[in-house]
N, CA, C and O of each residue as an XYZ file, in Angstrom:
368
protein
N      85.905    108.579     93.265
C      86.601    107.671     94.145
C      85.674    107.135     95.237
O      85.614    105.927     95.461
N      84.950    108.033     95.917
C      84.033    107.580     96.956
C      82.920    106.740     96.369
O      82.431    105.801     96.996
N      82.528    107.093     95.155
C      81.498    106.332     94.469
C      81.905    104.868     94.350
O      81.083    103.977     94.567
N      83.152    104.614     94.009
C      83.642    103.242     93.864
C      83.808    102.560     95.214
O      83.542    101.365     95.343
N      84.252    103.323     96.235
C      84.534    102.739     97.542
C      83.268    102.199     98.203
O      83.274    101.099     98.755
N      82.190    102.966     98.147
C      80.946    102.568     98.801
C      79.907    102.033     97.819
O      78.754    101.822     98.196
N      80.300    101.814     96.567
C      79.370    101.426     95.507
C      78.576    100.164     95.846
O      77.368    100.117     95.615
N      79.227     99.162     96.379
C      78.564     97.890     96.646
C      77.982     97.798     98.051
O      77.424     96.765     98.422
N      78.105     98.859     98.832
C      77.569     98.845    100.198
C      76.077     99.164    100.150
O      75.664    100.304    100.360
N      75.282     98.142     99.871
C      73.834     98.289     99.753
C      73.171     97.292    100.697
O      73.490     96.103    100.698
N      72.239     97.806    101.499
C      71.509     96.955    102.440
C      70.028     97.082    102.116
O      69.477     98.183    102.130
N      69.391     95.970    101.827
C      67.965     95.931    101.481
C      67.640     96.918    100.363
O      66.590     97.561    100.384
N      68.537     97.036     99.394
C      68.321     97.917     98.263
C      68.622     99.382     98.512
O      68.450    100.211     97.618
N      69.074     99.716     99.726
C      69.358    101.105    100.082
C      70.871    101.287    100.201
O      71.525    100.552    100.941
N      71.435    102.262     99.479
C      72.869    102.520     99.633
C      73.176    102.935    101.075
O      72.551    103.848    101.615
N      74.127    102.263    101.676
C      74.458    102.514    103.077
C      74.902    103.952    103.299
O      74.562    104.543    104.323
N      75.648    104.527    102.374
C      76.097    105.908    102.524
C      74.905    106.858    102.568
O      74.898    107.797    103.364
N      73.903    106.632    101.731
C      72.711    107.486    101.733
C      71.975    107.378    103.063
O      71.489    108.380    103.589
N      71.894    106.181    103.602
C      71.238    105.982    104.893
C      71.977    106.739    105.992
O      71.358    107.434    106.797
N      73.292    106.605    106.024
C      74.073    107.294    107.055
C      73.982    108.810    106.869
O      73.896    109.544    107.854
N      74.001    109.292    105.619
C      73.834    110.729    105.371
C      72.506    111.233    105.933
O      72.457    112.289    106.565
N      71.453    110.494    105.707
C      70.146    110.880    106.240
C      70.114    110.884    107.753
O      69.565    111.798    108.367
N      70.699    109.867    108.353
C      70.732    109.806    109.810
C      71.591    110.920    110.398
O      71.264    111.464    111.453
N      72.680    111.260    109.729
C      73.526    112.366    110.194
C      72.746    113.675    110.150
O      72.875    114.508    111.047
N      71.945    113.855    109.118
C      71.136    115.064    109.027
C      70.158    115.140    110.203
O      69.967    116.209    110.783
N      69.548    114.024    110.550
C      68.637    113.997    111.692
C      69.391    114.314    112.982
O      68.914    115.092    113.808
N      70.560    113.714    113.152
C      71.357    113.933    114.357
C      71.772    115.396    114.471
O      71.766    115.962    115.564
N      72.133    116.010    113.340
C      72.563    117.407    113.377
C      71.436    118.318    113.846
O      71.702    119.435    114.290
N      70.195    117.877    113.762
C      69.083    118.665    114.281
C      69.055    118.674    115.800
O      68.506    119.593    116.409
N      69.643    117.658    116.413
C      69.651    117.554    117.869
C      71.001    117.913    118.473
O      71.068    118.565    119.514
N      72.054    117.493    117.828
C      73.407    117.700    118.343
C      74.219    118.510    117.347
O      74.251    118.189    116.159
N      74.862    119.536    117.817
C      75.698    120.359    116.940
C      77.141    120.283    117.409
O      77.424    119.898    118.543
N      78.031    120.650    116.531
C      79.446    120.715    116.890
C      80.076    119.349    117.054
O      79.798    118.415    116.302
N      80.927    119.258    118.055
C      81.722    118.050    118.269
C      80.844    116.852    118.613
O      81.117    115.741    118.160
N      79.804    117.060    119.400
C      78.930    115.939    119.777
C      78.284    115.308    118.544
O      78.198    114.084    118.447
N      77.835    116.127    117.614
C      77.231    115.610    116.391
C      78.227    114.827    115.558
O      77.881    113.794    114.984
N      79.469    115.312    115.486
C      80.507    114.612    114.726
C      80.845    113.273    115.366
O      81.034    112.277    114.668
N      80.922    113.249    116.681
C      81.231    111.997    117.391
C      80.122    110.982    117.163
O      80.397    109.812    116.898
N      78.886    111.412    117.261
C      77.759    110.503    117.044
C      77.751    109.998    115.599
O      77.444    108.831    115.357
N      78.085    110.863    114.639
C      78.127    110.440    113.231
C      79.191    109.379    113.019
O      78.958    108.404    112.305
N      80.355    109.553    113.628
C      81.430    108.560    113.476
C      81.037    107.253    114.143
O      81.276    106.180    113.590
N      80.439    107.329    115.323
C      79.995    106.105    116.008
C      78.929    105.394    115.179
O      78.941    104.169    115.065
N      78.005    106.168    114.599
C      76.969    105.567    113.754
C      77.595    104.895    112.539
O      77.183    103.802    112.150
N      78.584    105.542    111.942
C      79.283    104.939    110.811
C      79.982    103.655    111.207
O      79.953    102.669    110.471
N      80.615    103.671    112.381
C      81.275    102.458    112.874
C      80.273    101.325    113.055
O      80.524    100.194    112.637
N      79.146    101.628    113.673
C      78.149    100.582    113.932
C      77.517    100.060    112.641
O      77.445     98.850    112.427
N      77.061    100.969    111.788
C      76.397    100.528    110.560
C      77.389     99.960    109.551
O      77.127     98.929    108.932
N      78.522    100.627    109.387
C      79.537    100.123    108.466
C      80.137     98.816    108.946
O      80.350     97.893    108.160
N      80.411     98.744    110.248
C      80.933     97.499    110.814
C      79.926     96.369    110.709
O      80.283     95.236    110.388
N      78.663     96.681    110.982
C      77.617     95.671    110.846
C      77.487     95.170    109.428
O      77.281     93.979    109.194
N      77.609     96.090    108.476
C      77.548     95.707    107.069
C      78.699     94.776    106.712
O      78.486     93.731    106.097
N      79.912     95.147    107.094
C      81.083     94.326    106.782
C      80.963     92.929    107.407
O      81.276     91.929    106.760
N      80.515     92.865    108.649
C      80.369     91.574    109.327
C      79.274     90.748    108.666
O      79.423     89.537    108.502
N      78.162     91.401    108.279
C      77.085     90.642    107.632
C      77.506     90.126    106.256
O      77.045     89.075    105.812
N      78.376     90.868    105.595
C      78.792     90.465    104.255
C      79.901     89.417    104.284
O      79.867     88.458    103.512
N      80.883     89.593    105.166
C      82.063     88.728    105.161
C      82.163     87.803    106.372
O      83.086     86.993    106.450
N      81.238     87.909    107.308
C      81.291     87.077    108.510
C      82.140     87.726    109.599
O      82.804     88.738    109.376
N      82.099     87.117    110.776
C      82.833     87.638    111.918
C      84.332     87.524    111.667
O      84.829     86.437    111.370
N      85.062     88.643    111.785
C      86.516     88.587    111.563
C      87.193     87.666    112.568
O      86.793     87.582    113.729
N      88.218     86.984    112.101
C      88.930     86.038    112.947
C      90.309     86.531    113.365
O      90.936     85.954    114.254
N      90.780     87.597    112.725
C      92.122     88.075    113.039
C      92.146     89.601    113.035
O      91.142     90.255    112.753
N      93.306     90.143    113.352
C      93.454     91.594    113.419
C      93.142     92.257    112.081
O      92.485     93.298    112.044
N      93.602     91.670    110.995
C      93.379     92.252    109.673
C      91.885     92.376    109.370
O      91.443     93.379    108.810
N      91.123     91.370    109.737
C      89.682     91.415    109.517
C      89.011     92.506    110.336
O      88.178     93.252    109.820
N      89.374     92.600    111.620
C      88.799     93.636    112.482
C      89.236     95.026    112.041
O      88.461     95.980    112.104
N      90.482     95.130    111.595
C      90.983     96.413    111.102
C      90.158     96.868    109.908
O      89.808     98.044    109.814
N      89.846     95.965    109.005
C      89.018     96.283    107.846
C      87.630     96.750    108.270
O      87.104     97.709    107.704
N      87.032     96.092    109.250
C      85.708     96.464    109.742
C      85.739     97.883    110.308
O      84.872     98.701    110.001
N      86.741     98.164    111.131
C      86.839     99.482    111.774
C      87.110    100.576    110.740
O      86.485    101.635    110.797
N      88.015    100.347    109.810
C      88.334    101.360    108.806
C      87.120    101.648    107.926
O      86.840    102.810    107.632
N      86.399    100.620    107.503
C      85.208    100.840    106.682
C      84.176    101.656    107.456
O      83.584    102.591    106.916
N      83.962    101.299    108.720
C      82.996    102.035    109.539
C      83.412    103.475    109.773
O      82.586    104.382    109.671
N      84.684    103.698    110.086
C      85.174    105.063    110.274
C      85.023    105.878    108.998
O      84.575    107.023    109.033
N      85.395    105.287    107.885
C      85.284    105.988    106.598
C      83.836    106.362    106.318
O      83.561    107.470    105.856
N      82.928    105.472    106.585
C      81.515    105.741    106.340
C      81.025    106.906    107.190
O      80.329    107.788    106.687
N      81.378    106.919    108.463
C      80.956    108.004    109.349
C      81.584    109.333    108.994
O      80.894    110.351    108.935
N      82.885    109.335    108.757
C      83.599    110.575    108.453
C      83.172    111.122    107.093
O      82.942    112.324    106.956
N      83.066    110.262    106.099
C      82.675    110.705    104.761
C      81.255    111.252    104.778
O      80.984    112.274    104.147
N      80.354    110.601    105.478
C      78.974    111.082    105.500
C      78.891    112.463    106.134
O      78.167    113.329    105.644
N      79.621    112.671    107.211
C      79.594    113.981    107.858
C      80.243    115.026    106.953
O      79.740    116.142    106.832
N      81.347    114.671    106.323
C      82.032    115.593    105.430
C      81.196    115.952    104.217
O      81.145    117.119    103.828
N      80.539    114.972    103.613
C      79.679    115.241    102.454
C      78.519    116.153    102.827
O      78.143    117.039    102.060
N      77.968    115.937    103.983
C      76.869    116.768    104.436
C      77.334    118.230    104.570
O      76.612    119.143    104.167
N      78.525    118.456    105.129
C      79.068    119.810    105.269
C      79.341    120.432    103.903
O      79.056    121.610    103.689
N      79.893    119.642    102.974
C      80.179    120.165    101.629
C      78.893    120.566    100.923
O      78.839    121.618    100.287
N      77.879    119.759    101.025
C      76.599    120.057    100.373
C      75.997    121.333    100.953
O      75.494    122.179    100.214
N      76.048    121.471    102.278
C      75.509    122.683    102.908
C      76.316    123.922    102.510
O      75.739    124.991    102.313
N      77.633    123.795    102.390
C      78.465    124.924    101.970
C      78.142    125.337    100.549
O      78.114    126.527    100.235
N      77.898    124.359     99.686
C      77.556    124.655     98.290
C      76.199    125.354     98.194
O      76.009    126.219     97.339
N      75.266    124.989     99.054
C      73.951    125.621     99.037
C      74.042    127.076     99.455
O      73.323    127.921     98.922
N      74.924    127.380    100.410
C      75.063    128.751    100.899
C      75.793    129.645     99.909
O      75.595    130.860     99.904
N      76.629    129.056     99.077
C      77.425    129.866     98.134
C      76.634    130.327     96.931
O      77.174    131.011     96.062
């Protein structure tokens, strides 16, 4: 499911989810706990929102802005969640 959702989110040949996952890993080296999660979500909002705006143009109505925010939130939350799942699998 996530594969399909972020499948076309590619910037300069780099999958956006992979980029955010890498940046979250770097952030987790500096910030742990709630601060790291907040920064990951903000990063997802900025990068995901920037991607949506670059692809579809500046939103003109609430529906457009809602789409930008939801995509960005999903990118940040999913990247942080995937990182935790991968680390849990490594420990098991």
